[in-house]
Biopython code that builds the backbone (N, CA, C, O; Angstrom):
import numpy as np
from Bio.PDB.StructureBuilder import StructureBuilder

atoms = [
    (1, "LEU", "N", (-7.580, 13.020, 8.598)),
    (1, "LEU", "CA", (-6.642, 12.011, 8.140)),
    (1, "LEU", "C", (-5.274, 12.380, 8.632)),
    (1, "LEU", "O", (-4.829, 13.512, 8.442)),
    (2, "SER", "N", (-4.596, 11.449, 9.262)),
    (2, "SER", "CA", (-3.266, 11.699, 9.804)),
    (2, "SER", "C", (-2.260, 10.776, 9.151)),
    (2, "SER", "O", (-2.540, 9.596, 8.938)),
    (3, "PHE", "N", (-1.098, 11.301, 8.836)),
    (3, "PHE", "CA", (0.010, 10.532, 8.309)),
    (3, "PHE", "C", (1.174, 10.722, 9.270)),
    (3, "PHE", "O", (1.365, 11.810, 9.812)),
    (4, "TYR", "N", (1.947, 9.669, 9.480)),
    (4, "TYR", "CA", (3.041, 9.733, 10.418)),
    (4, "TYR", "C", (4.355, 9.410, 9.742)),
    (4, "TYR", "O", (4.437, 8.462, 8.962)),
    (5, "VAL", "N", (5.384, 10.188, 10.033)),
    (5, "VAL", "CA", (6.737, 9.890, 9.597)),
    (5, "VAL", "C", (7.376, 9.115, 10.740)),
    (5, "VAL", "O", (7.463, 9.604, 11.866)),
    (6, "TYR", "N", (7.821, 7.905, 10.439)),
    (6, "TYR", "CA", (8.293, 6.996, 11.465)),
    (6, "TYR", "C", (9.278, 6.031, 10.859)),
    (6, "TYR", "O", (9.085, 5.611, 9.718)),
    (7, "ASN", "N", (10.318, 5.661, 11.562)),
    (7, "ASN", "CA", (11.348, 4.784, 11.021)),
    (7, "ASN", "C", (11.113, 3.304, 11.300)),
    (7, "ASN", "O", (11.858, 2.468, 10.790)),
    (8, "GLY", "N", (10.125, 2.961, 12.075)),
    (8, "GLY", "CA", (9.858, 1.574, 12.390)),
    (8, "GLY", "C", (8.524, 1.142, 11.845)),
    (8, "GLY", "O", (7.997, 1.756, 10.917)),
    (9, "PRO", "N", (7.967, 0.080, 12.416)),
    (9, "PRO", "CA", (6.636, -0.354, 11.995)),
    (9, "PRO", "C", (5.614, 0.760, 12.237)),
    (9, "PRO", "O", (5.836, 1.629, 13.080)),
    (10, "PRO", "N", (4.519, 0.741, 11.520)),
    (10, "PRO", "CA", (3.529, 1.816, 11.671)),
    (10, "PRO", "C", (3.059, 1.954, 13.115)),
    (10, "PRO", "O", (2.653, 0.966, 13.727)),
    (11, "PRO", "N", (3.108, 3.157, 13.663)),
    (11, "PRO", "CA", (2.683, 3.350, 15.037)),
    (11, "PRO", "C", (1.176, 3.488, 15.168)),
    (11, "PRO", "O", (0.640, 3.473, 16.276)),
    (12, "PHE", "N", (0.504, 3.621, 14.057)),
    (12, "PHE", "CA", (-0.926, 3.916, 14.086)),
    (12, "PHE", "C", (-1.588, 3.199, 12.932)),
    (12, "PHE", "O", (-1.149, 3.327, 11.789)),
    (13, "LYS", "N", (-2.627, 2.454, 13.207)),
    (13, "LYS", "CA", (-3.341, 1.756, 12.146)),
    (13, "LYS", "C", (-4.636, 2.482, 11.854)),
    (13, "LYS", "O", (-5.422, 2.767, 12.758)),
    (14, "MET", "N", (-4.847, 2.776, 10.595)),
    (14, "MET", "CA", (-6.077, 3.447, 10.195)),
    (14, "MET", "C", (-7.297, 2.594, 10.536)),
    (14, "MET", "O", (-8.401, 3.122, 10.667)),
    (15, "ALA", "N", (-7.109, 1.286, 10.680)),
    (15, "ALA", "CA", (-8.237, 0.405, 11.015)),
    (15, "ALA", "C", (-8.817, 0.757, 12.379)),
    (15, "ALA", "O", (-9.987, 0.482, 12.644)),
    (16, "ASN", "N", (-8.011, 1.361, 13.241)),
    (16, "ASN", "CA", (-8.481, 1.738, 14.569)),
    (16, "ASN", "C", (-8.946, 3.190, 14.614)),
    (16, "ASN", "O", (-9.343, 3.685, 15.669)),
    (17, "SER", "N", (-8.897, 3.858, 13.492)),
    (17, "SER", "CA", (-9.236, 5.267, 13.415)),
    (17, "SER", "C", (-10.734, 5.449, 13.190)),
    (17, "SER", "O", (-11.390, 4.569, 12.633)),
    (18, "PRO", "N", (-11.272, 6.581, 13.619)),
    (18, "PRO", "CA", (-12.671, 6.879, 13.302)),
    (18, "PRO", "C", (-12.905, 7.002, 11.796)),
    (18, "PRO", "O", (-14.043, 6.927, 11.333)),
    (19, "LEU", "N", (-11.816, 7.192, 11.028)),
    (19, "LEU", "CA", (-11.937, 7.307, 9.577)),
    (19, "LEU", "C", (-11.897, 5.961, 8.870)),
    (19, "LEU", "O", (-12.073, 5.912, 7.653)),
    (20, "ALA", "N", (-11.672, 4.868, 9.590)),
    (20, "ALA", "CA", (-11.596, 3.555, 8.962)),
    (20, "ALA", "C", (-12.851, 3.311, 8.135)),
    (20, "ALA", "O", (-13.960, 3.653, 8.546)),
    (21, "ASN", "N", (-12.660, 2.726, 6.988)),
    (21, "ASN", "CA", (-13.711, 2.403, 6.029)),
    (21, "ASN", "C", (-14.250, 3.614, 5.277)),
    (21, "ASN", "O", (-15.194, 3.468, 4.500)),
    (22, "GLU", "N", (-13.698, 4.778, 5.474)),
    (22, "GLU", "CA", (-14.177, 5.967, 4.796)),
    (22, "GLU", "C", (-13.189, 6.544, 3.788)),
    (22, "GLU", "O", (-13.578, 7.359, 2.952)),
    (23, "ILE", "N", (-11.941, 6.148, 3.845)),
    (23, "ILE", "CA", (-10.930, 6.717, 2.955)),
    (23, "ILE", "C", (-11.061, 6.083, 1.578)),
    (23, "ILE", "O", (-11.018, 4.860, 1.445)),
    (24, "THR", "N", (-11.219, 6.909, 0.561)),
    (24, "THR", "CA", (-11.343, 6.409, -0.809)),
    (24, "THR", "C", (-10.144, 6.779, -1.677)),
    (24, "THR", "O", (-9.941, 6.175, -2.731)),
    (25, "ASN", "N", (-9.341, 7.766, -1.251)),
    (25, "ASN", "CA", (-8.151, 8.136, -2.012)),
    (25, "ASN", "C", (-7.130, 8.756, -1.071)),
    (25, "ASN", "O", (-7.442, 9.096, 0.070)),
    (26, "LEU", "N", (-5.928, 8.895, -1.557)),
    (26, "LEU", "CA", (-4.843, 9.436, -0.743)),
    (26, "LEU", "C", (-4.391, 10.791, -1.271)),
    (26, "LEU", "O", (-3.195, 11.073, -1.330)),
    (27, "THR", "N", (-5.334, 11.613, -1.647)),
    (27, "THR", "CA", (-5.034, 12.953, -2.124)),
    (27, "THR", "C", (-4.220, 13.693, -1.064)),
    (27, "THR", "O", (-4.607, 13.731, 0.104)),
    (28, "GLY", "N", (-3.107, 14.272, -1.465)),
    (28, "GLY", "CA", (-2.252, 15.021, -0.558)),
    (28, "GLY", "C", (-1.101, 14.225, 0.018)),
    (28, "GLY", "O", (-0.213, 14.799, 0.648)),
    (29, "ILE", "N", (-1.095, 12.921, -0.181)),
    (29, "ILE", "CA", (-0.025, 12.091, 0.384)),
    (29, "ILE", "C", (1.341, 12.467, -0.195)),
    (29, "ILE", "O", (2.364, 12.251, 0.455)),
    (30, "ALA", "N", (1.369, 13.018, -1.392)),
    (30, "ALA", "CA", (2.634, 13.391, -2.036)),
    (30, "ALA", "C", (3.410, 14.435, -1.244)),
    (30, "ALA", "O", (4.629, 14.535, -1.387)),
    (31, "TYR", "N", (2.731, 15.207, -0.422)),
    (31, "TYR", "CA", (3.397, 16.238, 0.375)),
    (31, "TYR", "C", (4.187, 15.657, 1.547)),
    (31, "TYR", "O", (4.998, 16.356, 2.154)),
    (32, "PHE", "N", (3.957, 14.397, 1.863)),
    (32, "PHE", "CA", (4.675, 13.745, 2.954)),
    (32, "PHE", "C", (5.861, 12.978, 2.367)),
    (32, "PHE", "O", (5.883, 11.747, 2.384)),
    (33, "THR", "N", (6.833, 13.709, 1.855)),
    (33, "THR", "CA", (7.938, 13.112, 1.108)),
    (33, "THR", "C", (8.864, 12.259, 1.967)),
    (33, "THR", "O", (9.573, 11.410, 1.425)),
    (34, "ASN", "N", (8.886, 12.448, 3.269)),
    (34, "ASN", "CA", (9.748, 11.654, 4.150)),
    (34, "ASN", "C", (9.017, 10.477, 4.793)),
    (34, "ASN", "O", (9.554, 9.833, 5.694)),
    (35, "LEU", "N", (7.821, 10.198, 4.344)),
    (35, "LEU", "CA", (7.028, 9.100, 4.884)),
    (35, "LEU", "C", (7.766, 7.782, 4.683)),
    (35, "LEU", "O", (8.226, 7.485, 3.581)),
    (36, "ARG", "N", (7.878, 6.992, 5.751)),
    (36, "ARG", "CA", (8.574, 5.712, 5.674)),
    (36, "ARG", "C", (7.612, 4.527, 5.796)),
    (36, "ARG", "O", (7.856, 3.471, 5.213)),
    (37, "SER", "N", (6.546, 4.691, 6.532)),
    (37, "SER", "CA", (5.572, 3.621, 6.754)),
    (37, "SER", "C", (4.172, 4.178, 6.588)),
    (37, "SER", "O", (3.869, 5.284, 7.035)),
    (38, "LEU", "N", (3.320, 3.391, 5.935)),
    (38, "LEU", "CA", (1.943, 3.825, 5.733)),
    (38, "LEU", "C", (1.023, 2.617, 5.870)),
    (38, "LEU", "O", (1.227, 1.591, 5.221)),
    (39, "ASN", "N", (0.024, 2.750, 6.709)),
    (39, "ASN", "CA", (-0.951, 1.689, 6.922)),
    (39, "ASN", "C", (-2.336, 2.283, 6.672)),
    (39, "ASN", "O", (-2.813, 3.115, 7.444)),
    (40, "VAL", "N", (-2.966, 1.854, 5.603)),
    (40, "VAL", "CA", (-4.302, 2.334, 5.240)),
    (40, "VAL", "C", (-5.266, 1.153, 5.077)),
    (40, "VAL", "O", (-6.074, 1.123, 4.149)),
    (41, "THR", "N", (-5.171, 0.199, 5.977)),
    (41, "THR", "CA", (-6.009, -0.997, 5.895)),
    (41, "THR", "C", (-7.478, -0.669, 6.128)),
    (41, "THR", "O", (-7.831, 0.331, 6.753)),
    (42, "ARG", "N", (-8.320, -1.557, 5.597)),
    (42, "ARG", "CA", (-9.771, -1.525, 5.807)),
    (42, "ARG", "C", (-10.413, -0.209, 5.386)),
    (42, "ARG", "O", (-11.099, 0.447, 6.170)),
    (43, "ASN", "N", (-10.177, 0.162, 4.133)),
    (43, "ASN", "CA", (-10.801, 1.356, 3.573)),
    (43, "ASN", "C", (-11.401, 1.025, 2.223)),
    (43, "ASN", "O", (-11.677, -0.140, 1.940)),
    (44, "GLN", "N", (-11.605, 2.012, 1.396)),
    (44, "GLN", "CA", (-12.217, 1.819, 0.083)),
    (44, "GLN", "C", (-11.310, 2.346, -1.022)),
    (44, "GLN", "O", (-11.789, 2.851, -2.037)),
    (45, "ILE", "N", (-10.016, 2.228, -0.826)),
    (45, "ILE", "CA", (-9.030, 2.739, -1.783)),
    (45, "ILE", "C", (-8.915, 1.777, -2.956)),
    (45, "ILE", "O", (-8.738, 0.574, -2.766)),
    (46, "SER", "N", (-9.016, 2.310, -4.168)),
    (46, "SER", "CA", (-8.870, 1.466, -5.352)),
    (46, "SER", "C", (-7.608, 1.807, -6.145)),
    (46, "SER", "O", (-7.151, 0.998, -6.952)),
    (47, "SER", "N", (-7.047, 2.981, -5.926)),
    (47, "SER", "CA", (-5.810, 3.369, -6.598)),
    (47, "SER", "C", (-5.054, 4.355, -5.719)),
    (47, "SER", "O", (-5.631, 4.997, -4.842)),
    (48, "MET", "N", (-3.760, 4.462, -5.966)),
    (48, "MET", "CA", (-2.943, 5.415, -5.217)),
    (48, "MET", "C", (-1.655, 5.679, -5.970)),
    (48, "MET", "O", (-1.143, 4.816, -6.681)),
    (49, "ASN", "N", (-1.143, 6.886, -5.801)),
    (49, "ASN", "CA", (0.134, 7.258, -6.392)),
    (49, "ASN", "C", (1.051, 7.680, -5.261)),
    (49, "ASN", "O", (0.869, 8.737, -4.656)),
    (50, "LEU", "N", (2.038, 6.844, -4.984)),
    (50, "LEU", "CA", (2.985, 7.104, -3.904)),
    (50, "LEU", "C", (4.383, 7.375, -4.457)),
    (50, "LEU", "O", (5.370, 7.240, -3.733)),
    (51, "SER", "N", (4.475, 7.752, -5.717)),
    (51, "SER", "CA", (5.773, 7.955, -6.351)),
    (51, "SER", "C", (6.578, 9.086, -5.721)),
    (51, "SER", "O", (7.806, 9.070, -5.802)),
    (52, "SER", "N", (5.939, 10.053, -5.106)),
    (52, "SER", "CA", (6.651, 11.155, -4.448)),
    (52, "SER", "C", (7.167, 10.770, -3.071)),
    (52, "SER", "O", (7.980, 11.485, -2.484)),
    (53, "ASN", "N", (6.702, 9.657, -2.563)),
    (53, "ASN", "CA", (7.113, 9.192, -1.242)),
    (53, "ASN", "C", (8.312, 8.254, -1.384)),
    (53, "ASN", "O", (8.221, 7.052, -1.133)),
    (54, "THR", "N", (9.429, 8.838, -1.791)),
    (54, "THR", "CA", (10.599, 8.055, -2.191)),
    (54, "THR", "C", (11.297, 7.326, -1.050)),
    (54, "THR", "O", (12.163, 6.489, -1.305)),
    (55, "PHE", "N", (10.948, 7.616, 0.197)),
    (55, "PHE", "CA", (11.530, 6.914, 1.339)),
    (55, "PHE", "C", (10.602, 5.827, 1.887)),
    (55, "PHE", "O", (10.956, 5.137, 2.843)),
    (56, "LEU", "N", (9.439, 5.673, 1.298)),
    (56, "LEU", "CA", (8.459, 4.701, 1.791)),
    (56, "LEU", "C", (9.018, 3.291, 1.644)),
    (56, "LEU", "O", (9.390, 2.878, 0.546)),
    (57, "ASN", "N", (9.077, 2.554, 2.751)),
    (57, "ASN", "CA", (9.557, 1.177, 2.665)),
    (57, "ASN", "C", (8.550, 0.160, 3.203)),
    (57, "ASN", "O", (8.771, -1.045, 3.079)),
    (58, "TYR", "N", (7.450, 0.624, 3.797)),
    (58, "TYR", "CA", (6.431, -0.272, 4.333)),
    (58, "TYR", "C", (5.057, 0.259, 3.939)),
    (58, "TYR", "O", (4.725, 1.410, 4.223)),
    (59, "LEU", "N", (4.262, -0.583, 3.285)),
    (59, "LEU", "CA", (2.903, -0.204, 2.918)),
    (59, "LEU", "C", (1.957, -1.357, 3.222)),
    (59, "LEU", "O", (2.140, -2.478, 2.746)),
    (60, "ASP", "N", (0.955, -1.058, 4.017)),
    (60, "ASP", "CA", (-0.116, -2.026, 4.261)),
    (60, "ASP", "C", (-1.408, -1.422, 3.728)),
    (60, "ASP", "O", (-1.981, -0.512, 4.328)),
    (61, "CYS", "N", (-1.850, -1.939, 2.604)),
    (61, "CYS", "CA", (-3.093, -1.477, 1.989)),
    (61, "CYS", "C", (-4.064, -2.647, 1.863)),
    (61, "CYS", "O", (-4.855, -2.710, 0.922)),
    (62, "SER", "N", (-3.995, -3.565, 2.813)),
    (62, "SER", "CA", (-4.890, -4.721, 2.804)),
    (62, "SER", "C", (-6.330, -4.307, 3.097)),
    (62, "SER", "O", (-6.582, -3.258, 3.689)),
    (63, "TYR", "N", (-7.251, -5.139, 2.678)),
    (63, "TYR", "CA", (-8.688, -4.910, 2.881)),
    (63, "TYR", "C", (-9.139, -3.583, 2.266)),
    (63, "TYR", "O", (-9.724, -2.743, 2.950)),
    (64, "ASN", "N", (-8.866, -3.403, 0.983)),
    (64, "ASN", "CA", (-9.317, -2.230, 0.246)),
    (64, "ASN", "C", (-10.027, -2.682, -1.019)),
    (64, "ASN", "O", (-10.528, -3.805, -1.078)),
    (65, "ALA", "N", (-10.078, -1.826, -2.028)),
    (65, "ALA", "CA", (-10.774, -2.140, -3.277)),
    (65, "ALA", "C", (-9.801, -2.202, -4.454)),
    (65, "ALA", "O", (-10.160, -1.855, -5.579)),
    (66, "ILE", "N", (-8.582, -2.640, -4.195)),
    (66, "ILE", "CA", (-7.535, -2.694, -5.227)),
    (66, "ILE", "C", (-7.703, -3.961, -6.051)),
    (66, "ILE", "O", (-7.813, -5.057, -5.501)),
    (67, "THR", "N", (-7.723, -3.808, -7.371)),
    (67, "THR", "CA", (-7.861, -4.968, -8.244)),
    (67, "THR", "C", (-6.581, -5.280, -9.021)),
    (67, "THR", "O", (-6.447, -6.371, -9.575)),
    (68, "SER", "N", (-5.643, -4.339, -9.067)),
    (68, "SER", "CA", (-4.416, -4.551, -9.814)),
    (68, "SER", "C", (-3.327, -3.620, -9.306)),
    (68, "SER", "O", (-3.609, -2.498, -8.888)),
    (69, "LEU", "N", (-2.083, -4.086, -9.343)),
    (69, "LEU", "CA", (-0.979, -3.206, -8.972)),
    (69, "LEU", "C", (-0.785, -2.093, -9.993)),
    (69, "LEU", "O", (-0.139, -1.090, -9.690)),
    (70, "SER", "N", (-1.327, -2.247, -11.187)),
    (70, "SER", "CA", (-1.201, -1.177, -12.183)),
    (70, "SER", "C", (-1.974, 0.070, -11.768)),
    (70, "SER", "O", (-1.739, 1.149, -12.313)),
    (71, "SER", "N", (-2.894, -0.063, -10.809)),
    (71, "SER", "CA", (-3.629, 1.098, -10.306)),
    (71, "SER", "C", (-2.897, 1.767, -9.144)),
    (71, "SER", "O", (-3.380, 2.737, -8.560)),
    (72, "ILE", "N", (-1.721, 1.225, -8.823)),
    (72, "ILE", "CA", (-0.924, 1.758, -7.724)),
    (72, "ILE", "C", (0.454, 2.120, -8.253)),
    (72, "ILE", "O", (1.112, 1.300, -8.893)),
    (73, "VAL", "N", (0.890, 3.339, -7.991)),
    (73, "VAL", "CA", (2.243, 3.750, -8.359)),
    (73, "VAL", "C", (3.049, 3.767, -7.064)),
    (73, "VAL", "O", (2.779, 4.560, -6.163)),
    (74, "LEU", "N", (4.038, 2.883, -6.985)),
    (74, "LEU", "CA", (4.811, 2.716, -5.766)),
    (74, "LEU", "C", (6.266, 3.118, -5.987)),
    (74, "LEU", "O", (6.782, 2.983, -7.096)),
    (75, "PRO", "N", (6.926, 3.608, -4.950)),
    (75, "PRO", "CA", (8.344, 3.965, -5.090)),
    (75, "PRO", "C", (9.220, 2.717, -5.082)),
    (75, "PRO", "O", (8.827, 1.684, -4.541)),
    (76, "ASN", "N", (10.402, 2.812, -5.678)),
    (76, "ASN", "CA", (11.336, 1.683, -5.698)),
    (76, "ASN", "C", (11.874, 1.347, -4.323)),
    (76, "ASN", "O", (12.406, 0.255, -4.124)),
    (77, "SER", "N", (11.751, 2.249, -3.378)),
    (77, "SER", "CA", (12.255, 2.025, -2.018)),
    (77, "SER", "C", (11.423, 1.012, -1.234)),
    (77, "SER", "O", (11.847, 0.567, -0.168)),
    (78, "LEU", "N", (10.259, 0.643, -1.736)),
    (78, "LEU", "CA", (9.343, -0.223, -0.999)),
    (78, "LEU", "C", (9.967, -1.600, -0.749)),
    (78, "LEU", "O", (10.377, -2.286, -1.686)),
    (79, "ALA", "N", (10.033, -1.993, 0.533)),
    (79, "ALA", "CA", (10.576, -3.299, 0.912)),
    (79, "ALA", "C", (9.481, -4.252, 1.381)),
    (79, "ALA", "O", (9.600, -5.463, 1.198)),
    (80, "SER", "N", (8.420, -3.724, 1.983)),
    (80, "SER", "CA", (7.340, -4.571, 2.503)),
    (80, "SER", "C", (6.001, -4.090, 1.968)),
    (80, "SER", "O", (5.632, -2.927, 2.127)),
    (81, "LEU", "N", (5.285, -5.001, 1.334)),
    (81, "LEU", "CA", (3.971, -4.683, 0.765)),
    (81, "LEU", "C", (2.953, -5.711, 1.247)),
    (81, "LEU", "O", (3.105, -6.911, 1.017)),
    (82, "PHE", "N", (1.925, -5.224, 1.912)),
    (82, "PHE", "CA", (0.824, -6.056, 2.367)),
    (82, "PHE", "C", (-0.409, -5.619, 1.583)),
    (82, "PHE", "O", (-0.982, -4.559, 1.834)),
    (83, "ILE", "N", (-0.801, -6.456, 0.634)),
    (83, "ILE", "CA", (-1.915, -6.129, -0.253)),
    (83, "ILE", "C", (-2.976, -7.223, -0.187)),
    (83, "ILE", "O", (-3.812, -7.355, -1.081)),
    (84, "ASN", "N", (-2.924, -7.992, 0.874)),
    (84, "ASN", "CA", (-3.850, -9.108, 1.062)),
    (84, "ASN", "C", (-5.292, -8.627, 1.220)),
    (84, "ASN", "O", (-5.553, -7.478, 1.577)),
    (85, "ASN", "N", (-6.202, -9.533, 0.946)),
    (85, "ASN", "CA", (-7.638, -9.292, 1.069)),
    (85, "ASN", "C", (-8.117, -8.131, 0.202)),
    (85, "ASN", "O", (-8.975, -7.348, 0.610)),
    (86, "ASN", "N", (-7.559, -8.033, -0.984)),
    (86, "ASN", "CA", (-8.062, -7.160, -2.033)),
    (86, "ASN", "C", (-8.525, -8.079, -3.149)),
    (86, "ASN", "O", (-8.258, -9.280, -3.100)),
    (87, "ASN", "N", (-9.190, -7.566, -4.120)),
    (87, "ASN", "CA", (-9.718, -8.383, -5.203)),
    (87, "ASN", "C", (-8.783, -8.314, -6.407)),
    (87, "ASN", "O", (-9.174, -7.853, -7.479)),
    (88, "LEU", "N", (-7.545, -8.778, -6.222)),
    (88, "LEU", "CA", (-6.541, -8.712, -7.278)),
    (88, "LEU", "C", (-6.818, -9.727, -8.374)),
    (88, "LEU", "O", (-7.195, -10.867, -8.104)),
    (89, "THR", "N", (-6.628, -9.301, -9.606)),
    (89, "THR", "CA", (-6.745, -10.210, -10.739)),
    (89, "THR", "C", (-5.380, -10.520, -11.334)),
    (89, "THR", "O", (-5.228, -11.508, -12.052)),
    (90, "SER", "N", (-4.384, -9.688, -11.045)),
    (90, "SER", "CA", (-3.025, -9.938, -11.512)),
    (90, "SER", "C", (-2.043, -9.269, -10.555)),
    (90, "SER", "O", (-2.400, -8.363, -9.802)),
    (91, "LEU", "N", (-0.801, -9.737, -10.605)),
    (91, "LEU", "CA", (0.224, -9.194, -9.726)),
    (91, "LEU", "C", (1.572, -9.300, -10.417)),
    (91, "LEU", "O", (2.060, -10.401, -10.674)),
    (92, "ASN", "N", (2.167, -8.167, -10.715)),
    (92, "ASN", "CA", (3.475, -8.118, -11.348)),
    (92, "ASN", "C", (4.386, -7.301, -10.448)),
    (92, "ASN", "O", (4.190, -6.097, -10.283)),
    (93, "THR", "N", (5.371, -7.949, -9.872)),
    (93, "THR", "CA", (6.262, -7.281, -8.920)),
    (93, "THR", "C", (7.656, -7.034, -9.499)),
    (93, "THR", "O", (8.567, -6.679, -8.751)),
    (94, "THR", "N", (7.845, -7.208, -10.785)),
    (94, "THR", "CA", (9.176, -7.104, -11.378)),
    (94, "THR", "C", (9.807, -5.727, -11.230)),
    (94, "THR", "O", (11.033, -5.620, -11.238)),
    (95, "SER", "N", (9.024, -4.686, -11.098)),
    (95, "SER", "CA", (9.602, -3.336, -10.990)),
    (95, "SER", "C", (9.952, -2.956, -9.553)),
    (95, "SER", "O", (10.438, -1.852, -9.311)),
    (96, "PHE", "N", (9.714, -3.846, -8.606)),
    (96, "PHE", "CA", (10.010, -3.555, -7.207)),
    (96, "PHE", "C", (11.262, -4.317, -6.770)),
    (96, "PHE", "O", (11.171, -5.380, -6.156)),
    (97, "SER", "N", (12.416, -3.767, -7.092)),
    (97, "SER", "CA", (13.680, -4.464, -6.866)),
    (97, "SER", "C", (14.036, -4.605, -5.391)),
    (97, "SER", "O", (14.797, -5.508, -5.043)),
    (98, "ASN", "N", (13.523, -3.758, -4.519)),
    (98, "ASN", "CA", (13.847, -3.825, -3.094)),
    (98, "ASN", "C", (12.820, -4.592, -2.276)),
    (98, "ASN", "O", (12.956, -4.690, -1.056)),
    (99, "LEU", "N", (11.801, -5.135, -2.917)),
    (99, "LEU", "CA", (10.721, -5.824, -2.205)),
    (99, "LEU", "C", (11.241, -7.122, -1.581)),
    (99, "LEU", "O", (11.723, -8.011, -2.283)),
    (100, "THR", "N", (11.136, -7.215, -0.254)),
    (100, "THR", "CA", (11.572, -8.421, 0.457)),
    (100, "THR", "C", (10.411, -9.133, 1.141)),
    (100, "THR", "O", (10.503, -10.325, 1.435)),
    (101, "THR", "N", (9.321, -8.415, 1.397)),
    (101, "THR", "CA", (8.154, -8.998, 2.047)),
    (101, "THR", "C", (6.911, -8.672, 1.240)),
    (101, "THR", "O", (6.640, -7.511, 0.932)),
    (102, "LEU", "N", (6.158, -9.713, 0.900)),
    (102, "LEU", "CA", (4.927, -9.531, 0.140)),
    (102, "LEU", "C", (3.858, -10.448, 0.709)),
    (102, "LEU", "O", (4.054, -11.659, 0.816)),
    (103, "ASN", "N", (2.722, -9.857, 1.073)),
    (103, "ASN", "CA", (1.571, -10.648, 1.498)),
    (103, "ASN", "C", (0.449, -10.354, 0.517)),
    (103, "ASN", "O", (-0.096, -9.251, 0.492)),
    (104, "CYS", "N", (0.111, -11.348, -0.287)),
    (104, "CYS", "CA", (-0.969, -11.206, -1.259)),
    (104, "CYS", "C", (-1.982, -12.339, -1.070)),
    (104, "CYS", "O", (-2.597, -12.800, -2.031)),
    (105, "SER", "N", (-2.143, -12.772, 0.161)),
    (105, "SER", "CA", (-3.072, -13.863, 0.459)),
    (105, "SER", "C", (-4.513, -13.380, 0.367)),
    (105, "SER", "O", (-4.790, -12.190, 0.518)),
    (106, "SER", "N", (-5.403, -14.288, 0.125)),
    (106, "SER", "CA", (-6.841, -14.017, 0.049)),
    (106, "SER", "C", (-7.170, -12.917, -0.942)),
    (106, "SER", "O", (-7.932, -11.998, -0.640)),
    (107, "THR", "N", (-6.586, -13.019, -2.131)),
    (107, "THR", "CA", (-6.816, -12.009, -3.150)),
    (107, "THR", "C", (-7.544, -12.542, -4.371)),
    (107, "THR", "O", (-8.093, -11.755, -5.142)),
    (108, "GLY", "N", (-7.565, -13.841, -4.569)),
    (108, "GLY", "CA", (-8.208, -14.402, -5.742)),
    (108, "GLY", "C", (-7.386, -14.207, -6.997)),
    (108, "GLY", "O", (-7.945, -14.051, -8.083)),
    (109, "LEU", "N", (-6.067, -14.211, -6.869)),
    (109, "LEU", "CA", (-5.201, -13.990, -8.032)),
    (109, "LEU", "C", (-5.443, -15.039, -9.121)),
    (109, "LEU", "O", (-5.566, -16.233, -8.849)),
    (110, "SER", "N", (-5.507, -14.553, -10.348)),
    (110, "SER", "CA", (-5.642, -15.454, -11.481)),
    (110, "SER", "C", (-4.316, -15.623, -12.212)),
    (110, "SER", "O", (-4.120, -16.617, -12.912)),
    (111, "SER", "N", (-3.404, -14.667, -12.059)),
    (111, "SER", "CA", (-2.069, -14.788, -12.635)),
    (111, "SER", "C", (-1.119, -13.954, -11.793)),
    (111, "SER", "O", (-1.527, -13.006, -11.122)),
    (112, "SER", "N", (0.144, -14.319, -11.839)),
    (112, "SER", "CA", (1.132, -13.547, -11.089)),
    (112, "SER", "C", (2.462, -13.611, -11.808)),
    (112, "SER", "O", (2.717, -14.527, -12.591)),
    (113, "ASN", "N", (3.303, -12.638, -11.538)),
    (113, "ASN", "CA", (4.628, -12.587, -12.088)),
    (113, "ASN", "C", (5.546, -12.174, -10.948)),
    (113, "ASN", "O", (5.767, -10.986, -10.713)),
    (114, "LEU", "N", (6.074, -13.163, -10.248)),
    (114, "LEU", "CA", (6.946, -12.903, -9.114)),
    (114, "LEU", "C", (8.359, -13.301, -9.494)),
    (114, "LEU", "O", (8.702, -14.484, -9.488)),
    (115, "ILE", "N", (9.168, -12.324, -9.821)),
    (115, "ILE", "CA", (10.560, -12.596, -10.212)),
    (115, "ILE", "C", (11.469, -11.924, -9.211)),
    (115, "ILE", "O", (12.691, -12.012, -9.331)),
]
sb = StructureBuilder()
sb.init_structure("model")
sb.init_model(0)
sb.init_chain("A")
sb.init_seg("    ")
for serial, (resi, resn, name, xyz) in enumerate(atoms, 1):
    if name == "N":
        sb.init_residue(resn, " ", resi, " ")
    sb.init_atom(name, np.array(xyz, "f"), 0.0, 1.0, " ", f" {name:<3s}", serial, name[0])
structure = sb.get_structure()
């Protein structure tokens, strides 16, 4: 598993990795405190804690096993969140004050709170 510190869009997509579809958790991600972009699409992740990644501003966790944002702890620095094609039942973004881009398409949302 490789993580990249990068100031622009993700230079590497896990979907193209030999590990695609095999990642179930992000154990150890907290050690990458300067991480700015993370793309973990097309895996089996159902929860994650990114609170130690205080510089993270881009996260693409689409096509995973996430059912609620309450199973994800995200830093306030997050500006772009791609959580599409997960099986979300609810979405509350009120605690993400810097969020400017959100893709939650094809999720089957039953309720949302977008303020």
